[in-house]
All heavy atoms as TSV, in Angstrom:
chain	resi	resn	atom	element	x	y	z
A	1	MET	N	N	81.344	176.688	280.932
A	1	MET	CA	C	80.123	176.140	280.312
A	1	MET	C	C	79.905	176.656	278.962
A	1	MET	O	O	80.069	177.997	278.835
A	1	MET	CB	C	78.964	176.534	281.240
A	1	MET	CG	C	77.556	176.214	280.703
A	1	MET	SD	S	76.177	176.635	281.689
A	1	MET	CE	C	76.334	175.588	283.025
A	2	SER	N	N	79.561	175.941	278.045
A	2	SER	CA	C	79.431	176.371	276.659
A	2	SER	C	C	77.998	177.017	276.536
A	2	SER	O	O	77.072	176.717	277.420
A	2	SER	CB	C	79.638	175.306	275.671
A	2	SER	OG	O	78.503	174.319	275.750
A	3	ILE	N	N	77.823	177.697	275.438
A	3	ILE	CA	C	76.391	178.230	275.270
A	3	ILE	C	C	75.382	177.191	275.034
A	3	ILE	O	O	74.362	177.255	275.655
A	3	ILE	CB	C	76.505	179.124	273.929
A	3	ILE	CG1	C	77.470	180.133	274.021
A	3	ILE	CG2	C	75.059	179.639	273.529
A	3	ILE	CD1	C	77.432	181.254	275.232
A	4	ALA	N	N	75.795	176.096	274.342
A	4	ALA	CA	C	74.845	174.962	274.152
A	4	ALA	C	C	74.559	174.345	275.490
A	4	ALA	O	O	73.472	173.881	275.656
A	4	ALA	CB	C	75.570	173.975	273.212
A	5	GLU	N	N	75.496	174.208	276.270
A	5	GLU	CA	C	75.278	173.577	277.697
A	5	GLU	C	C	74.304	174.444	278.547
A	5	GLU	O	O	73.404	173.830	279.122
A	5	GLU	CB	C	76.596	173.358	278.529
A	5	GLU	CG	C	77.457	172.287	277.980
A	5	GLU	CD	C	78.771	172.315	278.675
A	5	GLU	OE1	O	79.542	173.296	278.838
A	5	GLU	OE2	O	79.278	171.187	279.194
A	6	ALA	N	N	74.523	175.789	278.420
A	6	ALA	CA	C	73.542	176.619	279.142
A	6	ALA	C	C	72.161	176.487	278.638
A	6	ALA	O	O	71.187	176.377	279.405
A	6	ALA	CB	C	74.029	177.981	279.040
A	7	ARG	N	N	72.088	176.455	277.326
A	7	ARG	CA	C	70.681	176.230	276.760
A	7	ARG	C	C	70.086	174.974	277.057
A	7	ARG	O	O	68.834	174.824	277.347
A	7	ARG	CB	C	70.788	176.515	275.220
A	7	ARG	CG	C	70.937	178.002	274.932
A	7	ARG	CD	C	70.912	178.231	273.407
A	7	ARG	NE	N	71.110	179.580	273.224
A	7	ARG	CZ	C	71.854	180.188	272.138
A	7	ARG	NH1	N	72.262	179.427	271.320
A	7	ARG	NH2	N	71.897	181.588	271.949
A	8	ASP	N	N	70.957	173.914	277.200
A	8	ASP	CA	C	70.459	172.609	277.525
A	8	ASP	C	C	69.977	172.534	278.926
A	8	ASP	O	O	69.012	171.928	279.227
A	8	ASP	CB	C	71.641	171.487	277.357
A	8	ASP	CG	C	71.859	171.168	275.819
A	8	ASP	OD1	O	71.056	171.547	274.999
A	8	ASP	OD2	O	72.956	170.561	275.570
A	9	HIS	N	N	70.666	173.169	279.874
A	9	HIS	CA	C	70.341	173.165	281.162
A	9	HIS	C	C	69.005	174.031	281.388
A	9	HIS	O	O	68.056	173.655	282.039
A	9	HIS	CB	C	71.375	173.947	282.031
A	9	HIS	CG	C	72.463	173.059	282.448
A	9	HIS	ND1	N	72.374	171.948	283.182
A	9	HIS	CD2	C	73.726	173.122	282.042
A	9	HIS	CE1	C	73.558	171.392	283.260
A	9	HIS	NE2	N	74.441	172.003	282.619
A	10	LEU	N	N	68.813	175.152	280.562
A	10	LEU	CA	C	67.559	175.932	280.667
A	10	LEU	C	C	66.320	174.952	280.107
A	10	LEU	O	O	65.343	174.893	280.758
A	10	LEU	CB	C	67.573	177.132	279.689
A	10	LEU	CG	C	68.452	178.195	280.287
A	10	LEU	CD1	C	68.672	179.377	279.400
A	10	LEU	CD2	C	67.932	178.859	281.635
A	11	ALA	N	N	66.660	174.229	279.092
A	11	ALA	CA	C	65.486	173.318	278.594
A	11	ALA	C	C	65.339	172.162	279.552
A	11	ALA	O	O	64.117	171.903	279.720
A	11	ALA	CB	C	66.095	172.661	277.165
A	12	ARG	N	N	66.236	171.649	280.150
A	12	ARG	CA	C	66.115	170.582	281.198
A	12	ARG	C	C	65.153	171.053	282.387
A	12	ARG	O	O	64.475	170.392	282.914
A	12	ARG	CB	C	67.536	170.169	281.656
A	12	ARG	CG	C	67.398	169.143	282.989
A	12	ARG	CD	C	68.837	168.829	283.365
A	12	ARG	NE	N	69.585	169.899	283.898
A	12	ARG	CZ	C	69.584	170.366	285.194
A	12	ARG	NH1	N	68.578	170.018	285.989
A	12	ARG	NH2	N	70.258	171.590	285.371
A	13	LEU	N	N	65.477	172.346	282.670
A	13	LEU	CA	C	64.700	172.980	283.701
A	13	LEU	C	C	63.382	173.487	283.391
A	13	LEU	O	O	62.557	173.919	284.117
A	13	LEU	CB	C	65.516	174.129	284.370
A	13	LEU	CG	C	66.862	173.670	285.060
A	13	LEU	CD1	C	67.617	175.039	285.387
A	13	LEU	CD2	C	66.668	172.920	286.299
A	14	ALA	N	N	63.150	173.573	282.049
A	14	ALA	CA	C	61.888	173.956	281.368
A	14	ALA	C	C	61.617	175.497	281.900
A	14	ALA	O	O	60.565	175.730	282.301
A	14	ALA	CB	C	60.787	173.011	281.849
A	15	VAL	N	N	62.708	176.256	281.691
A	15	VAL	CA	C	62.524	177.704	282.084
A	15	VAL	C	C	63.092	178.504	280.934
A	15	VAL	O	O	64.063	178.095	280.332
A	15	VAL	CB	C	63.343	177.909	283.428
A	15	VAL	CG1	C	64.728	177.753	283.308
A	15	VAL	CG2	C	62.869	179.303	283.907
A	16	SER	N	N	62.408	179.701	280.752
A	16	SER	CA	C	62.969	180.546	279.602
A	16	SER	C	C	64.135	181.301	280.184
A	16	SER	O	O	64.399	181.514	281.289
A	16	SER	CB	C	61.884	181.520	279.200
A	16	SER	OG	O	61.607	182.436	280.237
A	17	GLN	N	N	64.895	181.849	279.168
A	17	GLN	CA	C	66.006	182.838	279.556
A	17	GLN	C	C	65.460	183.900	280.348
A	17	GLN	O	O	66.138	184.328	281.463
A	17	GLN	CB	C	66.618	183.275	278.390
A	17	GLN	CG	C	67.346	182.278	277.476
A	17	GLN	CD	C	67.829	182.844	276.225
A	17	GLN	OE1	O	67.991	184.056	275.973
A	17	GLN	NE2	N	68.099	182.019	275.186
A	18	ASN	N	N	64.377	184.607	279.926
A	18	ASN	CA	C	63.896	185.730	280.786
A	18	ASN	C	C	63.514	185.372	282.155
A	18	ASN	O	O	63.737	186.077	283.109
A	18	ASN	CB	C	62.679	186.319	279.996
A	18	ASN	CG	C	63.064	187.102	278.817
A	18	ASN	OD1	O	64.152	187.532	278.634
A	18	ASN	ND2	N	62.089	187.485	277.919
A	19	ARG	N	N	62.852	184.220	282.335
A	19	ARG	CA	C	62.354	183.856	283.641
A	19	ARG	C	C	63.545	183.459	284.518
A	19	ARG	O	O	63.591	183.848	285.719
A	19	ARG	CB	C	61.501	182.684	283.579
A	19	ARG	CG	C	60.709	182.321	284.727
A	19	ARG	CD	C	59.929	183.552	285.312
A	19	ARG	NE	N	59.311	183.120	286.528
A	19	ARG	CZ	C	58.156	183.780	286.972
A	19	ARG	NH1	N	57.516	184.575	286.307
A	19	ARG	NH2	N	57.683	183.288	288.068
A	20	PHE	N	N	64.523	182.694	283.927
A	20	PHE	CA	C	65.676	182.419	284.766
A	20	PHE	C	C	66.534	183.774	285.229
A	20	PHE	O	O	66.933	183.805	286.342
A	20	PHE	CB	C	66.635	181.543	283.958
A	20	PHE	CG	C	67.752	181.000	284.783
A	20	PHE	CD1	C	67.657	179.964	285.772
A	20	PHE	CD2	C	69.090	181.552	284.819
A	20	PHE	CE1	C	68.593	179.613	286.543
A	20	PHE	CE2	C	70.116	181.062	285.531
A	20	PHE	CZ	C	69.869	180.136	286.446
A	21	ALA	N	N	66.461	184.720	284.311
A	21	ALA	CA	C	67.143	186.013	284.691
A	21	ALA	C	C	66.316	186.589	285.774
A	21	ALA	O	O	66.974	187.119	286.796
A	21	ALA	CB	C	67.082	186.952	283.354
A	22	LYS	N	N	65.159	186.587	285.767
A	22	LYS	CA	C	64.325	187.142	286.883
A	22	LYS	C	C	64.624	186.406	288.196
A	22	LYS	O	O	64.648	187.093	289.167
A	22	LYS	CB	C	62.789	187.209	286.499
A	22	LYS	CG	C	62.483	188.140	285.435
A	22	LYS	CD	C	60.980	188.139	285.052
A	22	LYS	CE	C	60.703	189.119	283.976
A	22	LYS	NZ	N	59.311	189.107	283.636
A	23	ILE	N	N	64.583	185.084	288.136
A	23	ILE	CA	C	64.910	184.286	289.344
A	23	ILE	C	C	66.290	184.647	289.952
A	23	ILE	O	O	66.348	184.729	291.089
A	23	ILE	CB	C	64.821	182.796	288.932
A	23	ILE	CG1	C	63.466	182.345	288.539
A	23	ILE	CG2	C	65.526	181.863	290.052
A	23	ILE	CD1	C	63.337	180.904	288.013
A	24	ILE	N	N	67.255	184.912	289.095
A	24	ILE	CA	C	68.569	185.231	289.569
A	24	ILE	C	C	68.779	186.644	289.825
A	24	ILE	O	O	69.899	187.188	290.179
A	24	ILE	CB	C	69.696	184.541	288.826
A	24	ILE	CG1	C	69.826	185.077	287.465
A	24	ILE	CG2	C	69.613	183.026	288.942
A	24	ILE	CD1	C	71.028	184.779	286.718
A	25	ARG	N	N	67.697	187.423	289.526
A	25	ARG	CA	C	67.731	188.860	289.868
A	25	ARG	C	C	68.742	189.672	288.899
A	25	ARG	O	O	69.494	190.516	289.350
A	25	ARG	CB	C	67.926	189.258	291.281
A	25	ARG	CG	C	67.014	188.584	292.150
A	25	ARG	CD	C	65.589	189.255	292.077
A	25	ARG	NE	N	64.764	188.825	293.193
A	25	ARG	CZ	C	63.923	187.807	293.256
A	25	ARG	NH1	N	63.757	187.020	292.176
A	25	ARG	NH2	N	63.210	187.508	294.182
A	26	VAL	N	N	68.803	189.371	287.651
A	26	VAL	CA	C	69.455	190.082	286.622
A	26	VAL	C	C	68.638	190.503	285.528
A	26	VAL	O	O	67.545	189.837	285.247
A	26	VAL	CB	C	70.813	189.369	286.052
A	26	VAL	CG1	C	71.842	188.902	287.057
A	26	VAL	CG2	C	70.375	188.121	285.256
A	27	ASN	N	N	69.102	191.630	284.837
A	27	ASN	CA	C	68.236	192.065	283.782
A	27	ASN	C	C	68.242	191.003	282.687
A	27	ASN	O	O	69.227	190.498	282.396
A	27	ASN	CB	C	68.938	193.360	283.235
A	27	ASN	CG	C	68.029	193.921	282.160
A	27	ASN	OD1	O	67.783	193.381	281.142
A	27	ASN	ND2	N	67.588	195.310	282.515
A	28	PRO	N	N	67.036	190.665	281.967
A	28	PRO	CA	C	67.074	189.674	280.947
A	28	PRO	C	C	67.993	189.969	279.784
A	28	PRO	O	O	68.658	188.983	279.262
A	28	PRO	CB	C	65.694	189.711	280.530
A	28	PRO	CG	C	64.731	190.083	281.697
A	28	PRO	CD	C	65.738	191.066	282.306
A	29	SER	N	N	68.284	191.230	279.484
A	29	SER	CA	C	69.253	191.527	278.467
A	29	SER	C	C	70.731	191.090	278.982
A	29	SER	O	O	71.532	190.621	278.093
A	29	SER	CB	C	69.218	193.035	278.048
A	29	SER	OG	O	69.653	193.867	279.163
A	30	THR	N	N	71.006	191.119	280.232
A	30	THR	CA	C	72.296	190.681	280.665
A	30	THR	C	C	72.487	189.337	280.365
A	30	THR	O	O	73.517	188.699	279.954
A	30	THR	CB	C	72.508	191.131	282.147
A	30	THR	OG1	O	72.408	192.530	282.368
A	30	THR	CG2	C	73.824	190.638	282.760
A	31	PHE	N	N	71.350	188.550	280.928
A	31	PHE	CA	C	71.473	186.953	280.639
A	31	PHE	C	C	71.658	186.705	279.089
A	31	PHE	O	O	72.441	185.717	278.757
A	31	PHE	CB	C	70.307	186.367	281.267
A	31	PHE	CG	C	70.441	184.920	281.289
A	31	PHE	CD1	C	71.199	184.227	282.261
A	31	PHE	CD2	C	69.831	184.009	280.375
A	31	PHE	CE1	C	71.282	182.893	282.402
A	31	PHE	CE2	C	69.973	182.666	280.419
A	31	PHE	CZ	C	70.705	182.196	281.359
A	32	ARG	N	N	70.903	187.389	278.287
A	32	ARG	CA	C	71.090	187.136	276.832
A	32	ARG	C	C	72.448	187.378	276.466
A	32	ARG	O	O	72.913	186.607	275.656
A	32	ARG	CB	C	70.121	187.986	276.020
A	32	ARG	CG	C	68.714	187.450	276.034
A	32	ARG	CD	C	67.693	188.217	275.089
A	32	ARG	NE	N	67.670	189.618	275.312
A	32	ARG	CZ	C	66.702	190.099	276.123
A	32	ARG	NH1	N	65.881	189.384	276.749
A	32	ARG	NH2	N	66.700	191.502	276.230
A	33	ARG	N	N	73.089	188.411	276.892
A	33	ARG	CA	C	74.594	188.696	276.540
A	33	ARG	C	C	75.362	187.512	276.944
A	33	ARG	O	O	76.363	187.167	276.239
A	33	ARG	CB	C	74.915	189.985	277.215
A	33	ARG	CG	C	74.760	191.091	276.501
A	33	ARG	CD	C	75.456	192.353	277.073
A	33	ARG	NE	N	74.586	193.564	276.900
A	33	ARG	CZ	C	73.837	194.053	277.855
A	33	ARG	NH1	N	73.948	193.700	279.203
A	33	ARG	NH2	N	72.970	195.022	277.692
A	34	TRP	N	N	75.161	186.962	278.071
A	34	TRP	CA	C	75.885	185.880	278.660
A	34	TRP	C	C	75.886	184.681	277.747
A	34	TRP	O	O	76.916	183.866	277.601
A	34	TRP	CB	C	75.527	185.548	280.037
A	34	TRP	CG	C	75.817	186.427	280.995
A	34	TRP	CD1	C	76.718	187.540	281.082
A	34	TRP	CD2	C	75.325	186.465	282.363
A	34	TRP	NE1	N	76.786	188.085	282.181
A	34	TRP	CE2	C	75.834	187.596	283.121
A	34	TRP	CE3	C	74.316	185.800	282.990
A	34	TRP	CZ2	C	75.491	187.995	284.334
A	34	TRP	CZ3	C	73.886	186.145	284.352
A	34	TRP	CH2	C	74.569	187.288	284.961
A	35	ILE	N	N	74.649	184.424	277.045
A	35	ILE	CA	C	74.607	183.364	276.306
A	35	ILE	C	C	74.719	183.519	274.693
A	35	ILE	O	O	74.369	182.715	273.920
A	35	ILE	CB	C	73.390	182.349	276.487
A	35	ILE	CG1	C	72.053	183.214	276.184
A	35	ILE	CG2	C	73.440	181.915	278.019
A	35	ILE	CD1	C	70.868	182.408	276.416
A	36	ASP	N	N	75.030	184.790	274.446
A	36	ASP	CA	C	75.423	185.091	272.987
A	36	ASP	C	C	76.902	184.895	272.800
A	36	ASP	O	O	77.639	185.714	273.453
A	36	ASP	CB	C	75.070	186.555	272.767
A	36	ASP	CG	C	75.254	187.073	271.390
A	36	ASP	OD1	O	75.838	186.347	270.616
A	36	ASP	OD2	O	74.964	188.204	271.191
A	37	PRO	N	N	77.163	183.985	271.862
A	37	PRO	CA	C	78.519	183.712	271.581
A	37	PRO	C	C	79.356	184.980	271.041
A	37	PRO	O	O	80.605	184.959	271.123
A	37	PRO	CB	C	78.571	182.570	270.596
A	37	PRO	CG	C	77.259	182.615	269.934
A	37	PRO	CD	C	76.307	183.205	271.076
A	38	ASN	N	N	78.658	185.876	270.596
A	38	ASN	CA	C	79.374	187.063	269.891
A	38	ASN	C	C	79.482	188.300	270.840
A	38	ASN	O	O	80.004	189.242	270.423
A	38	ASN	CB	C	78.601	187.480	268.603
A	38	ASN	CG	C	78.731	186.336	267.634
A	38	ASN	OD1	O	79.634	185.732	267.278
A	38	ASN	ND2	N	77.496	186.058	267.116
A	39	SER	N	N	78.919	188.230	272.019
A	39	SER	CA	C	78.892	189.280	272.977
A	39	SER	C	C	80.195	189.704	273.575
A	39	SER	O	O	80.372	190.780	273.944
A	39	SER	CB	C	77.781	189.127	274.000
A	39	SER	OG	O	78.154	188.276	275.056
A	40	GLY	N	N	80.969	188.612	273.898
A	40	GLY	CA	C	82.230	188.868	274.587
A	40	GLY	C	C	81.966	188.949	276.079
A	40	GLY	O	O	83.047	189.233	276.869
A	41	PHE	N	N	80.808	188.681	276.545
A	41	PHE	CA	C	80.541	188.711	278.080
A	41	PHE	C	C	80.174	187.216	278.572
A	41	PHE	O	O	79.075	186.743	278.270
A	41	PHE	CB	C	79.262	189.603	278.261
A	41	PHE	CG	C	79.584	191.044	278.088
A	41	PHE	CD1	C	79.169	191.629	276.864
A	41	PHE	CD2	C	80.256	191.820	279.032
A	41	PHE	CE1	C	79.268	192.898	276.604
A	41	PHE	CE2	C	80.390	193.115	278.681
A	41	PHE	CZ	C	79.914	193.729	277.567
A	42	PRO	N	N	81.217	186.568	279.143
A	42	PRO	CA	C	81.018	185.241	279.573
A	42	PRO	C	C	80.080	185.222	280.780
A	42	PRO	O	O	80.027	186.172	281.583
A	42	PRO	CB	C	82.301	184.651	279.953
A	42	PRO	CG	C	83.146	186.027	280.280
A	42	PRO	CD	C	82.581	187.024	279.415
A	43	MET	N	N	79.357	184.210	280.984
A	43	MET	CA	C	78.456	183.882	281.954
A	43	MET	C	C	79.436	183.821	283.325
A	43	MET	O	O	80.334	182.971	283.408
A	43	MET	CB	C	77.640	182.601	281.855
A	43	MET	CG	C	76.592	182.440	283.031
A	43	MET	SD	S	75.636	180.823	282.810
A	43	MET	CE	C	74.757	181.371	281.238
A	44	PRO	N	N	79.122	184.430	284.431
A	44	PRO	CA	C	79.775	184.325	285.632
A	44	PRO	C	C	79.800	182.944	286.110
A	44	PRO	O	O	78.660	182.245	286.004
A	44	PRO	CB	C	79.094	185.267	286.634
A	44	PRO	CG	C	78.274	186.298	285.803
A	44	PRO	CD	C	77.986	185.445	284.442
A	45	ARG	N	N	80.997	182.511	286.742
A	45	ARG	CA	C	81.061	181.164	287.256
A	45	ARG	C	C	79.943	180.818	288.240
A	45	ARG	O	O	79.492	179.629	288.218
A	45	ARG	CB	C	82.450	181.079	287.874
A	45	ARG	CG	C	82.754	179.568	288.293
A	45	ARG	CD	C	83.042	178.679	287.241
A	45	ARG	NE	N	83.433	177.398	287.726
A	45	ARG	CZ	C	83.229	176.269	287.241
A	45	ARG	NH1	N	82.516	176.134	286.153
A	45	ARG	NH2	N	83.658	175.203	287.742
A	46	ALA	N	N	79.603	181.763	289.101
A	46	ALA	CA	C	78.561	181.465	290.074
A	46	ALA	C	C	77.206	181.078	289.386
A	46	ALA	O	O	76.508	180.118	289.854
A	46	ALA	CB	C	78.368	182.718	290.977
A	47	VAL	N	N	76.900	181.807	288.324
A	47	VAL	CA	C	75.581	181.555	287.667
A	47	VAL	C	C	75.797	180.108	286.927
A	47	VAL	O	O	74.788	179.391	286.872
A	47	VAL	CB	C	75.373	182.676	286.638
A	47	VAL	CG1	C	74.164	182.415	285.829
A	47	VAL	CG2	C	75.120	183.949	287.320
A	48	GLN	N	N	76.846	179.871	286.341
A	48	GLN	CA	C	77.139	178.563	285.726
A	48	GLN	C	C	76.941	177.366	286.736
A	48	GLN	O	O	76.200	176.393	286.493
A	48	GLN	CB	C	78.457	178.335	285.248
A	48	GLN	CG	C	78.775	179.272	283.969
A	48	GLN	CD	C	80.173	179.186	283.599
A	48	GLN	OE1	O	80.793	178.038	283.579
A	48	GLN	NE2	N	80.646	180.221	283.056
A	49	LEU	N	N	77.467	177.598	287.927
A	49	LEU	CA	C	77.370	176.526	289.020
A	49	LEU	C	C	75.736	176.429	289.341
A	49	LEU	O	O	75.270	175.352	289.631
A	49	LEU	CB	C	78.169	176.902	290.238
A	49	LEU	CG	C	79.631	176.761	289.875
A	49	LEU	CD1	C	80.455	177.314	291.066
A	49	LEU	CD2	C	80.128	175.354	289.608
A	50	LEU	N	N	75.202	177.580	289.561
A	50	LEU	CA	C	73.746	177.540	289.965
A	50	LEU	C	C	72.893	176.814	288.940
A	50	LEU	O	O	72.091	175.981	289.096
A	50	LEU	CB	C	73.261	178.873	290.195
A	50	LEU	CG	C	71.811	179.053	290.583
A	50	LEU	CD1	C	71.669	178.485	291.916
A	50	LEU	CD2	C	71.528	180.551	290.641
A	51	LEU	N	N	73.175	177.191	287.641
A	51	LEU	CA	C	72.401	176.651	286.530
A	51	LEU	C	C	72.546	175.027	286.579
A	51	LEU	O	O	71.632	174.342	286.221
A	51	LEU	CB	C	72.841	177.247	285.201
A	51	LEU	CG	C	72.040	176.905	284.007
A	51	LEU	CD1	C	70.524	177.256	284.189
A	51	LEU	CD2	C	72.557	177.755	282.844
A	52	ARG	N	N	73.754	174.587	286.684
A	52	ARG	CA	C	73.921	173.110	286.784
A	52	ARG	C	C	73.331	172.473	287.956
A	52	ARG	O	O	73.043	171.339	287.832
A	52	ARG	CB	C	75.489	172.918	286.884
A	52	ARG	CG	C	76.298	173.124	285.626
A	52	ARG	CD	C	77.744	172.606	285.655
A	52	ARG	NE	N	78.400	172.857	284.398
A	52	ARG	CZ	C	79.395	173.693	284.135
A	52	ARG	NH1	N	80.035	174.280	285.126
A	52	ARG	NH2	N	80.025	173.678	282.901
A	53	SER	N	N	73.288	173.120	289.073
A	53	SER	CA	C	72.898	172.497	290.319
A	53	SER	C	C	71.314	172.484	290.607
A	53	SER	O	O	70.880	171.580	291.353
A	53	SER	CB	C	73.517	173.046	291.431
A	53	SER	OG	O	73.221	174.427	291.672
A	54	LEU	N	N	70.670	173.307	289.890
A	54	LEU	CA	C	69.237	173.486	290.193
A	54	LEU	C	C	68.489	172.253	289.375
A	54	LEU	O	O	68.827	171.813	288.406
A	54	LEU	CB	C	68.653	174.715	289.626
A	54	LEU	CG	C	68.954	176.026	290.404
A	54	LEU	CD1	C	68.563	177.197	289.584
A	54	LEU	CD2	C	68.273	175.947	291.761
A	55	SER	N	N	67.348	171.871	290.164
A	55	SER	CA	C	66.488	170.870	289.499
A	55	SER	C	C	65.309	171.660	289.127
A	55	SER	O	O	64.988	172.764	289.392
A	55	SER	CB	C	66.136	169.825	290.586
A	55	SER	OG	O	65.273	170.497	291.623
A	56	ALA	N	N	64.537	170.888	288.310
A	56	ALA	CA	C	63.245	171.563	287.868
A	56	ALA	C	C	62.330	171.776	288.986
A	56	ALA	O	O	61.616	172.694	288.995
A	56	ALA	CB	C	62.511	170.378	286.904
A	57	ALA	N	N	62.315	170.922	290.122
A	57	ALA	CA	C	61.569	171.285	291.141
A	57	ALA	C	C	61.932	172.452	291.936
A	57	ALA	O	O	61.208	173.318	292.388
A	57	ALA	CB	C	61.642	170.032	292.222
A	58	ASP	N	N	63.291	172.676	292.053
A	58	ASP	CA	C	63.877	174.031	292.529
A	58	ASP	C	C	63.230	175.090	291.710
A	58	ASP	O	O	62.984	176.168	292.326
A	58	ASP	CB	C	65.394	173.982	292.510
A	58	ASP	CG	C	66.065	172.938	293.419
A	58	ASP	OD1	O	65.400	172.639	294.437
A	58	ASP	OD2	O	67.106	172.568	293.054
A	59	ILE	N	N	63.351	175.072	290.496
A	59	ILE	CA	C	62.853	176.178	289.543
A	59	ILE	C	C	61.406	176.504	289.783
A	59	ILE	O	O	61.075	177.656	289.981
A	59	ILE	CB	C	63.099	175.874	288.072
A	59	ILE	CG1	C	64.686	175.899	287.811
A	59	ILE	CG2	C	62.329	176.817	287.137
A	59	ILE	CD1	C	65.226	177.343	287.911
A	60	ARG	N	N	60.646	175.407	289.891
A	60	ARG	CA	C	59.237	175.666	290.106
A	60	ARG	C	C	59.011	176.366	291.507
A	60	ARG	O	O	58.069	177.273	291.602
A	60	ARG	CB	C	58.427	174.347	290.038
A	60	ARG	CG	C	58.253	173.728	288.757
A	60	ARG	CD	C	57.264	172.550	288.566
A	60	ARG	NE	N	57.767	171.427	289.373
A	60	ARG	CZ	C	58.569	170.449	289.112
A	60	ARG	NH1	N	59.023	170.496	287.767
A	60	ARG	NH2	N	58.840	169.523	289.882
A	61	ARG	N	N	59.808	175.873	292.485
A	61	ARG	CA	C	59.589	176.571	293.863
A	61	ARG	C	C	59.934	178.002	293.758
A	61	ARG	O	O	59.308	178.918	294.376
A	61	ARG	CB	C	60.367	175.827	294.806
A	61	ARG	CG	C	60.282	176.263	296.300
A	61	ARG	CD	C	61.178	175.389	297.236
A	61	ARG	NE	N	62.574	175.248	296.712
A	61	ARG	CZ	C	63.583	176.203	296.854
A	61	ARG	NH1	N	63.252	177.406	297.279
A	61	ARG	NH2	N	64.730	175.876	296.411
A	62	LEU	N	N	61.031	178.326	293.063
A	62	LEU	CA	C	61.524	179.707	292.927
A	62	LEU	C	C	60.466	180.572	292.172
A	62	LEU	O	O	60.355	181.683	292.552
A	62	LEU	CB	C	62.897	179.767	292.369
A	62	LEU	CG	C	64.076	179.210	293.162
A	62	LEU	CD1	C	65.253	178.944	292.347
A	62	LEU	CD2	C	64.366	180.118	294.391
A	63	ILE	N	N	59.923	180.012	291.107
A	63	ILE	CA	C	58.983	180.706	290.387
A	63	ILE	C	C	57.759	180.977	291.170
A	63	ILE	O	O	57.197	181.987	291.283
A	63	ILE	CB	C	58.600	180.047	289.092
A	63	ILE	CG1	C	59.703	179.921	288.035
A	63	ILE	CG2	C	57.282	180.509	288.507
A	63	ILE	CD1	C	59.542	179.031	286.940
A	64	LYS	N	N	57.294	179.980	291.939
A	64	LYS	CA	C	56.157	180.228	292.803
A	64	LYS	C	C	56.378	181.241	293.875
A	64	LYS	O	O	55.462	182.150	294.109
A	64	LYS	CB	C	55.773	178.859	293.522
A	64	LYS	CG	C	54.413	178.944	294.359
A	64	LYS	CD	C	54.118	177.685	294.937
A	64	LYS	CE	C	52.858	177.774	295.792
A	64	LYS	NZ	N	52.484	178.934	296.411
A	65	ALA	N	N	57.705	181.287	294.460
A	65	ALA	CA	C	57.935	182.276	295.416
A	65	ALA	C	C	57.980	183.568	294.815
A	65	ALA	O	O	57.523	184.565	295.502
A	65	ALA	CB	C	59.249	181.873	296.109
A	66	ASP	N	N	58.474	183.798	293.598
A	66	ASP	CA	C	58.406	185.062	292.983
A	66	ASP	C	C	56.932	185.472	292.665
A	66	ASP	O	O	56.729	186.746	292.888
A	66	ASP	CB	C	59.278	185.051	291.634
A	66	ASP	CG	C	60.683	185.209	291.841
A	66	ASP	OD1	O	61.084	185.607	292.889
A	66	ASP	OD2	O	61.346	185.185	290.770
A	67	ASP	N	N	56.261	184.520	292.298
A	67	ASP	CA	C	54.838	184.946	291.976
A	67	ASP	C	C	53.976	185.284	293.270
A	67	ASP	O	O	53.236	186.167	293.101
A	67	ASP	CB	C	54.050	183.761	291.186
A	67	ASP	CG	C	54.636	183.509	289.744
A	67	ASP	OD1	O	55.377	184.354	289.318
A	67	ASP	OD2	O	54.305	182.459	289.357
A	68	ASP	N	N	54.389	184.589	294.253
A	68	ASP	CA	C	53.656	184.996	295.483
A	68	ASP	C	C	54.043	186.290	296.094
A	68	ASP	O	O	53.321	186.966	296.845
A	68	ASP	CB	C	54.054	183.909	296.545
A	68	ASP	CG	C	53.355	182.549	296.267
A	68	ASP	OD1	O	52.407	182.488	295.371
A	68	ASP	OD2	O	53.617	181.577	297.032
A	69	GLN	N	N	55.198	186.798	295.670
A	69	GLN	CA	C	55.588	188.107	296.224
A	69	GLN	C	C	55.332	189.132	295.301
A	69	GLN	O	O	55.581	190.499	295.617
A	69	GLN	CB	C	57.267	188.014	296.404
A	69	GLN	CG	C	57.692	187.207	297.464
A	69	GLN	CD	C	59.242	187.214	297.690
A	69	GLN	OE1	O	59.972	187.847	296.905
A	69	GLN	NE2	N	59.661	186.500	298.639
A	70	SER	N	N	54.863	188.980	294.129
A	70	SER	CA	C	54.566	189.959	293.163
A	70	SER	C	C	53.309	190.675	293.620
A	70	SER	O	O	52.287	190.131	294.183
A	70	SER	CB	C	54.110	189.327	291.791
A	70	SER	OG	O	55.308	188.798	291.321
A	71	PRO	N	N	53.168	191.970	293.446
A	71	PRO	CA	C	52.116	192.798	293.803
A	71	PRO	C	C	50.864	192.359	293.033
A	71	PRO	O	O	51.019	192.073	291.821
A	71	PRO	CB	C	52.448	194.280	293.586
A	71	PRO	CG	C	53.654	194.180	292.718
A	71	PRO	CD	C	54.310	192.896	292.882
A	72	ALA	N	N	49.728	192.468	293.665
A	72	ALA	CA	C	48.435	192.066	292.897
A	72	ALA	C	C	47.944	193.025	292.214
A	72	ALA	O	O	48.241	194.328	292.066
A	72	ALA	CB	C	47.410	191.753	294.083
């Protein structure tokens, strides 16, 4: 997956890089490295497949589940 494709998928899902990183339980700086063409750290194949397969409804459900589990 190219950097542009990853960004397009995030836009399609209407989710920020930071929020997606939290959903998949990685540090946001790690995710930023994966989509930085100069970092030398490619995005893991499993994350690429997940990003391609999720729908916007899936993302909303995952965000809601995360928010529901957050301490008050």
